[in-house]
N, C-alpha and C positions, 0 to 999 in steps of 0.2 A: 289801085293799078299795082299789080304784081311785078315786082322788080327781079332781075336776074341775080341769083346769089343770096336770095333770101330765103327761109324756111317759113314756110306758110302752114299753120296749124288747121287742121280739118276736123271739125266735131262731127261725130258718126252721128247719124239720124238717128232717133230712138225707134226700136225695133217695134213693128207693129205686134199688137197681141195675137193676133193668129199665126203669125210666123214664130212666135215662142211657143206655142201651143204645138205646132205641128213638130219642132225640134225636140220638145221635151216626148213627143210619140215616138220619136226616132231613137231615143235612147234604148239599149240593150243591156245596161248594167245588170246584173242579177238574174237576168231571165234564165240562164242554163240553171241555176240553183233551184228556181222554181220550177222548171220543167221536171228536173231530176225528183223532187219534192211529190210532184204528181204522178209521177210514172213508176216510182220505185213500189208503192203498194199494189199497183196494177201486176207489175211482173213478179211480186212475192206471191199473189194469189193464183196467177197462171202456173207458176213454178210448182207450189204446192197441190194444185188441182192436177196438173199432170201426175205428179210423184203418186199423189193419193188414189186416182183413179187406175193407174198401172199397177198400184199395190193390192186393190181390189180385185181387178181381173187375175192377177197373178194368184191370189188365195183361192180365187173361184176354180181356177185349173188344178191347184193341188188337191181341193177337195174332191172334184171329180175324178181326179187320177186315183185318191184313196177309196173312193166308192168304187170304182172299177175293180181295184185289188181286191175290196173284200168282197165283191160278187163273184170274182172268178174263184176264190177260196170256198165261197158258200156252194156254188155249184158242183163241187166234188164232195161235199159233205153228206153223210147218209140221212134219210129221214126217219130212221127207226125210232129215235129218241124225242120225236115231235108227234106227239099223240096223247090223247087223253089217258091218263093213269101211267104213262110210261116212265115218268121221274117220280122217285121216291121224294124229292124235294123241289115241288113246282118253283118255288120263289129263286132257286138257283137257276133255273133256266136250262136248257138243253145243252149238254156238252158240246154238242155239234157246232153250237154257233160262237163260242168262245174263240176258236182260231179266226171266225170273221173279225170280230170284235177287235183282237189283237192285231190283225194285219191291217186294219184300217188305222188303228191308233199310231202303229208304227210307221206307216207311211207318212201321216201327219206330222211326226215327230220327227221324223228324217228330213222331211221338207222343210222344217222351221216354221209351221203355222202353228204348233204348240210349244212357246217357249219354256213353260216348266213341265216337260213331258219328263217322266220316270222320278217325279219330286212329289212325296205326298201332299195333297190327295190325288194328284194326276198320274195315277198309275194303273195298269191292268195286269193281273196274274190270273186270277179266275174270276173275270167279270160277271155280275149277275144282273138280270135285267130291272130297270126302273119301274118298267111298265109292262103287263102283258096284255096287250090290245086285244087278240084273239088267240086261237089254240095255235094258230101259224104264224102270228106276228108278235115280235117282241122288240123293245125299247129299252136301249143302254145309254144312261147319262153319266158322264165322267165331269167332274167338277175340278176347278184349281187348275185348269191348264193354261190359264191366260194371266196377265199382270192386272187384268181388270176383274173385280169382284162381279160375280153373277154370270161371268162368262162358262156355258156349259156346252162341251161336245156331245152332241146327242146322235146316237147312230140307231137306226130302224130297220130290222130285217124282216120282211115279209116272204116266207118259205112257200107260201100259197098264191104268189103272182101269177096272174092269167095272162097269157099273150093277147093282147088285144088283136080281133079280126082273125085269130087263128079259126081253122075249121074243125070240126069233130073228128077224133077227139080232142079236147082243148090240151093246149101243151101248158105244163105247170112249170114255173121258174122261181127263181129269188130275186127278190128287188132289194137293193140296199141303198139307203137314204142317209146321207150323211150332214149334218147343220153344226155351222159353227159362226159365230157371231164375226162382223169386221167394224173397226172402229175408224171412223173417217175423221181426218185431221182438217178437213177444208171447212169444216164449220165453225172452228174457232177462228180460222184466219179471214174468212168474209167477214167476220164482224169489225175488222179493221177499217174495211170500205163503208160497211153498212153497219153502224151500231145498232143493236137490238134484232139483228136479222138471226133466224133460226131456222136450220136443217135439221135433217135427220142423223143424228150422231151415230148411231148403230144399225147396222144392215146384217140380218141373218142369213147367211149364204147358205144354200141347200142345193145338193146336187144328188143324182141318183143314177144308180146302174143296174141293169137286169141280165140274167143269165139263164139259160135253161138247166133244170136239176138233172144232174148225170145218175144220180142215185137214189 
């Protein structure tokens, strides 16, 4: 019998194993650290991916602008030095195409696409074609313009471009094509999430512009 004024000790009943399991599952200590460790790699991949794709699109726009500037200059150049036997040194290429190459080069150098511009060997003064594809098509290759070995700036000038769908007589123009590689950073970052994953590390960006020949 319990008497007033006395302290009665109550021994707690042992917890059931099921209740202990539920309490353990309800503990949240360390969950924030675990969530951060899982999400930070995903965040890095997303940020680098957005930055990388925007950089590629930006460089594509700059190459397109350079091709357009080259085509504008080419449209005003004479055609008199582009014919069989018109040049005493065919390997040097037509003099009328040198301003076109220089215009494309200066546009890319000014926009920051060529980090080593005007530093040998990435320089143009009297550019000579690396390949004469036809009598009217010349290709110029400029090396050493990037921090990566093997990156070449390729400028192809076709002075005999025929306007597609034009009625007779055919309208002849000039087509300037500019190619320069872009190096992706996303390829190395994605391997943090997926070890061994392989994506294309380099993409050759090619843009063309055309204009009617004025002379």
